[in-house]
N, C-alpha and C positions, 0 to 999 in steps of 0.2 A: 141201314146206317145213315145218319145224317152227315152233312159235309164237315161239320166241326169234328165229329169223331173220326172221319176219314183222314183228316189232316193232322189230327192230334197225336202227340208222342209223349204225353205226360206219363211219367213212371217208367219210360223206356231206359235202357242202359246202353251206354255208348263209350267207345274208345276213339279218341281223336289224336292222330300223330301230327306233330308240328303245331300243336295247339297253344304254344306259349306266346305267339305273336302273329301279326300280319293276318293273312287269309285264314290260316288255321285257327287262330284265336276267334276271328269273327264267326267262323262256322260253329265252333264250340259254343260261343255266346248265343248263337241262334238256337241251338239245340237246348241249351240250359234254360233260356228264357221260355222255351216251350215246355219245360218241365222234365227234361231228361237228366238222369244221373250220369256223370261223365268222369272218365279217366283221361287226363292229358298226358301225352308222351312226347318228349323232346330231349335234346342233348344237354341243354343248360339247366341245371337243377335250380339255380337261383331264380331265373326267369320263370321257370315252371311253377315254383312255389308262389311267386307273386301273382302269376296269372290265375292259379287255382284259388288263392285267397280272395282275389278281386271278384272272380266269378261266383265263388261260393258264399258270398256275404248273405245272400238270401236264396230261398228256394231249395232246389234239389242239391244233393251233395256233389262236391267236385274233389277228385283225387288227382294225384300225379305220380308218374314213374319216370325217372330220368334214365335215358338209354342212348347209346351211340347207335343210331339206326344203320350205320355202315357196317357194324359188326353183326351180321345177320345170324351168325351161329349163337349169339347171346339172346336173340329176340324171344326164344321160347320161355326163357326165365322172366323176361319183362312181361310177356303176355300172361304168364301164370300169376304174377304180382297184380296185374290189372284185373284179372278175373277174380282174384281173391277180394279185391276192393268191391267188386260188383256182385259178389255172392254167387259166382259161377254161372251167371246168365249174361248173354250179350245179344242185344237187338241190332246195334248199329256200329259199323266200323267205318271211320273216315281216314283214309290214307292221305293226309295233307302235307306231310313233311317233304321237303325238296331242297336240293342244292344246285348251284349253277357255277360254271367256271368259263370265262370268256377267253378264247385264244384261237388264232388261226389254226385250221385243221392240220396243216403240215408241221406245225410246231407243238401240237397238243400233247402234253406230257402223259405218259402211260399211267402214272399213279393217279393223276387227276381224272382221267377217263374212268378208271376203276372205281374211284371214290364216288363219282357222280352216279354211275350205274348201280353201285351197291345201295346207295340211299334211295334213289329215284325209282329203281325197278326191282332189284333183288329183295329189298326190304318190303316192298309192296306185295310181292308174291308170297314171301314168307308169312307176313301178317294175314294176307287173304287166306292162305292155307290153314293157319292156326284158327282164325275166326271161322273159316268155312267148316272145319270139323265140328266146332261147337254149334254153329247154326244148323248144319245138316242134321245133327243129333236132335236138336230142338224141333226141326221142321220149319224153321222160319228165321229170317234175318235180312238185313240190308247192308250191303257193302258199297261204299262210294269211294272210288279212286279219283285222284285229281290229275287230270290230263293237262293239256296246254294247247295254245294255238300251234305250237311246234309239233303237236301230234298230227296236224294236217299239212303243214309245210315245213321245210327244213331249216329256215332262217339262216343266219350266218354267224360265225364266230362261236357257236355253241353246239358243236357236233355231238358231244356226249349227252348234253341235255336233250337235244332233238331226238337222238336215238332212244334215250330212256323214256321220253314221253310218247314217242311212237309205240314203244313197247307196252306202255301202260294202256294205251287205247286197245291194242290187240289182245293183251292179257284180259282186260275187262270183258271183251267179247267171248274169249275162249272159256273163261270161268262161267259166264252166263250160260253158254251152251250146255255145260255139264250140270249146273246147279239150279237153273230156273224151274225145272220140273219138280224139284225137291224142296221148294219153298224159300230158296235163297236168291234174292235179286242182286245182281252185280251191275252197277252202272258207273259212269264217270262224269265229272263236270270238267269242262275245259274253260278256265277263266281267260278272258281277253286281256287287254292291257289294263292293269290295275295300279292304283297308287298305293305303294307300299314303301317300306324302308329302303328296299333295293332300287326302286324306280323314282322315289320322291324328288331326287335332285336332278333328274334328266332335263326338266324344263329349264333349269338354270345353266347346266353344263353343256347341254346339246339341244338348244332351242329349235334348231332346224329339224332334227329327227323327231323331236316331241311334236312339233306342229304337223309334220308329214303324217305321223301316225294318227293324230287327232283328226286330221282332215279326212282320213279314210273311214273313221268310225261314224256310221250313220247317226248314232246318238249324240255325236259332237262333244263327247267328253270321255275321259278315262273312268274306269270303274272304281268304286270304293269297295273295301272288303265286305261291307254289309250288303252289297249287291248279290253276294253269294248265298245269303241266308234263306231266301225263298226257295231256291233250287235245292238246297240241302234239306230243308224241312219237307219238301215234296217227295224227294227220293228216299227220305227216312220213314215216311208215313205209309199207311195203307192205301192212300190215294194213288200210289205208284205201284201197286201190286202186279199190274200187268205191263210194267215197264222194266225191261231187263236187256242188258247188252247195249244200252244207249250211251252215246257220248253227247252230253248236253252243253253246247257252247253258251257261256254267259259273257258276251263280248260286245254288247251294244250294237250288234249287227255287223261286226267287222268281217266275218267270213263270207257274208252274203254280197260283199261289194267287189 
C-alpha cells in the first residue's frame, strides 16, 4: 500500500460530536475535505444545520442530528438516527463535544459538576460503547476522544472539567486495552491552548495571563482549530493501525516545557 492510500479516508463514514463550531467543526471539516461522509451531533439545531449546509456544499454528504449530550439515556436514539444516515456502517467516531464551568472548588455547584461530567465523560463513554459495538461487529473502526491539557495537570477553577478530561484519558486507554486486538483503535487528542470563541477575548480581558501562557508555548503562538486536522486524519486512517491507547498532545510543545 502506498502512503496516499495509507492516509486516505475517502468514502469513510464518521460521526463528530460538537461539530457545529470551534474545534469540533474544524475536525469535521478536515474529515470532509478528505472525502468522508459525516453526521454532526450537537445541541443547537440551528447551528448544526448551518454547519452541515456549509460543509456539504461540495463533496461527500453531511448530515446532522441535534441532541442534548448531557441526557445520556437519550443517546441511543441519536446514535440510531446517525447510523440511519450512514447506512448502518461507521468507520470513525470523534467525541469532540465538551462544556466547561469556572468556579472555586469550595463553591462549585453540584448541578454544574454533574452537567460537566455528563457531557464530557458520561456521553463519551456511552457513544464509545454504542460505536464500539458497531465497529467490533465490523472488525474495524477508529474512535478518537478529545482530552485536554487538564488530562495531565489539574489546573484551577475548573475541577469538574479537569476530572472529566482526566477520565477521558483513562477511558481511552481502558477501551483500547479491550478492543485493539479486535480491530478497533481508540485514541485521544489533547489540544493545547487554542483560539476559539471561548478563549478569543482572553488577550483583551486578561493580557497578563494570555502572555504568560504564550511565553510557555515553545511554538510561541496559540493553536488554531485547523491545527487539529492533521492529527485527526492520521488517527482516522490506516496509517495509525498500530496506534491505540495513545493520548496525542497538539499543543505547540506546551507539555514539554
